[in-house]
N, C-alpha and C positions, 0 to 999 in steps of 0.2 A: 330197620323198618322197611318192609317190602312195599313196592309201588306197582300198582296195576294200571296199565294203559287202557283205560276204559272210556276214553272220550272220542273214539273214532266213529265216523259215519261211513266213510268211503273204504274202510278196511275192516275185515273180520278174520280172526282165526276160527274157522268153523269146526274143524275136527283135528285131533292129534292122536297118534298112536302108531305102533309098529315101525317106529323110526321115521315117521312122516308127519308133516303138518299140512292141512288143506286150508287154503286162505282165499278170501275174496278181496281182490284189489279192484275197486270200482265195479266194473261189469264183468270181470274175468276171474275165473277160478283156477288157482295154481296149486300144484302139489310139489312140496320141496322136502328134502331130507331134514330131519332134526334128530340128532343123536340122543337127546334127553327124553324124547317121547317113546319110552320103552314099554308102556302099558299097551294092552290090546286096543286096536282100532275098531270102533263099532261099525256096523253097516252104513255105507254112505249112499245117500239117496239123491245125489246131485251129480251133474256132468262136469268132469274136469276138462278145462280147456288146454292146459299145458302142464307137463310134469317133468321134473328134473331127475334124470336117471344117472346114478353113479356108474363108473366104469371099473372093472376089476383091475385095470392098469393104472387107476388113479384118475382124478378129475371126473368128468362126466359131460352130459349135454342135455339140452331141452328137447323133449318130444312133444309135438303139437297135435292136439286133436281137432283144433280149428285154427285158422290163420289169425294171428294177433298183430296189432300195429307194432311198428318198431318201438314206439314210445307212446305212453298215455299219461294222464295226470290224475292225482288224487288230492283231495282237500283235507286239511286238518285245521279246524277253526278258521282263522283268517289266512292261513298259509296254504300254498299250493306247490306240489312237488311233481317232477317228472319221474316216471318209473318205467322199467323195461325188464325183460327176461335176459339177464346178463350171465356170463360165465361164472363158474363156481357157485351156482344156485342163487346168486344175489339178484336184487331188484333195484338197487340204488337207494334204498331207504330201509331203516330199521324201525318198524312201527312201535316196538316196545319203548323206544326212547321218548315217545310222546309224554310219558309220565314225567320225565326230566324237563322237557320243554315247558310243561305247565308250571313246574316248580320254579324254574328260572324266570319265567314270565312274571310270576307273582313277586319274587324277590326284587326284580327290576322295577316293576310298577309301584311297589311300596316305597321305593327309593328314587322316584322319578325326579325329585328336586336336586339330586346329586349328579355330578359329572361321572359317568360310568364308562370306563374303557374296558372292553372285554376281549380276551384272547382265547381263540378256539383252535386247539392243536389236534392234528390227525382229523381234520374237520370234514373229510369225505365230501358229500354232496350238499352240505351246508344247512341241514335242518335246524340244528341248535344255533348256528349263526343267525339264521333268519328269525327264529323265535326271539332271540335277544334284540335284534334290530327292530322287530315289530313292537316289542314291549317298551322301547324307548331308550335303549342304550345310546350313549353319545357316539361311540365308535365301536365297531367289532372288527378285529383282525383275524382273518380266516387263513390258516396255514395247513397245507397238505402237500405231500411229496409228489402226488400224481397230477400232472397237468390236465389230464382228461377229467378227473373228479372236480378240480377247481373250476373248469369250464362248465361242468354240470351244475355246480353250485351257483355260478353266475346266471345260468338259465333259470334255476329255481327262484333266484331273486327277482328276475323279470316276471316269471309266472305269478309270484306273490305280490307283485307291484311294489317291490321294495328297492328298486334300482336307484331311487333318489336318496336312500339312507347311506350314511357314511360306513361303508364296508370296504376294507382293504383285503383283496384276494391275493394270496402269496403262494407261489410254488416253491417249496424249500424243504430241506430236512429239518424236522421239528427241533431236534436237540441243538443243531447248529444255529437255528434261528434264535433259540433261547439264549445261547451264549452271546450272540451279537446284540440282542436286546439288552442284556445285562451290561455290556460294555457301553451301550448308548444311554444307559440310565433310564430306560423306559419302565413305567410302572402300570399295573392294571388293577382295577377293582374286582374283576372277576376272571377266573381262568377255568377253561373246560378242556378236558383231554380224553381221547378215546384211543389209547395206544393199542396196536394190534399185538397178537401173540408173537408174530414174526413178520418182518417186512424189510423192504429195501428202500433207501432214499434215492433221490434223482441222480446221484453220482455213485450208486451201488453201495451206499452205506447200509450195514446190516443192523437190524434192531431185533432184540429178543426180550420179551417182557420180563422174564424172571431174572435176567442178567442186568437189566438197565432201568427197571421201574424206579428204584430208589434214587438213582442218580438223576433221572428225569424229574422226579418230584422235587428234589433238592434244588435243581437248576430253576424250575418254574417258581418255587416259593420265593426265590430271590427277587422276582418281579412283582410281588404283591405290594400294593400301595398300603400306606398306613391306615387308610379308610377302606380296606378291602371288604367286599361284600360276600363273595363265595369262591369256593374252589371245588370243582366237580370232576371226578374221574369215573369213567365207564370201563368195563373190562369184559371181554368174552373169552379170556384165556382159560382153557380147560384145566380143571383140577384145583382152582382157587375159589375159595368161598368169600362171602362178604366180610367175614371176620378177618381174613388175611388182609383185605384192603383196609379195614378199620385199623388193624395193627400197623400197617405201613404208614397211615396218617399219623397215628399217635407217636410213632418213632421219629417223626420229622418235627423237631422242636420249633424250627423257624416257621414252618407251615402253621402249626397249631397255635403259635403265639399271636396270630392275626385274628383268630376266630373264637367265638364263645361256645359254639355247639358243633358236634360232628355226629353224623349218622351214616349207616350203611345198610345195604339189604339187596334183595333180588329185584330185578325188573321182571314183571309178569304180564303175560297176555291172557285175557279171558278167552276160553274156548267155548264159543257161544252155544254149541249144540251138545255139549257134554257136561256143562255146569262145573268145570274144573278150570285150573289155570296152568299155563305153560311157562316154566322158568326160561328166561331169555337174556341172561347176563346179570352182572352185578354192578352196583354203583357205590361210590363213597362221596359224601358231601359235607364239607365244612363251611359254616356260614355265620353271619351276624344278622340273623333275621329279627 
């Protein structure tokens, strides 16, 4: 089941094509590379404020047509996030994930009478963490290997006026954290993870999606409580379809023994001025809704 992130007011994907996407982030128009937008780009009748240009030597840099603030903020429903033009074309937020935030919000609100401990792994700047906290989760444990991203997540919690919620922000290698949680006997009603294609932990630990995703899911599934509500995985790893993610779920008997349903699909962004959608990653969700 594909999901479209169509609930935004402060963000729009305006155009996509020729390997680019043109986006509005609040009052600023950004152009960023997108390898999936291989169709022709129509004529653009708007002024672009900043564009990310790739280098032939790898990487790239932002080129500014007007001066932008170091940081600004965007709202999504009751949440507020800090964004910026970062290296590697990022902004500190993945807007397509809003479709998942809405789904988690609904699940948590429908089970507000239960004690819900949520674990968010590879949690980045904390959008899913804050969505779960705002929905009424008892506690959210936010784990990421980057100290800078965890600090950013704390700032997003302040912007969203959620600093009073029970959120534990932890800088750690996610797989090692899972192993320690298992030894401690911790259990969670909900687990979220967004593992990168490739990454390094705080002590130079190497992560590769295709080599370690099954081991990661096996370790995480050991932390599911008997009354588990959901298990969500996002992926941006090139070459893998939502069917692959569904098959990984189905092959994990411990994981699937906790849930009644499982679905997977693409995350899509509506392209507002072309009346088409942009594929922007895949997800897999097992739940007891």
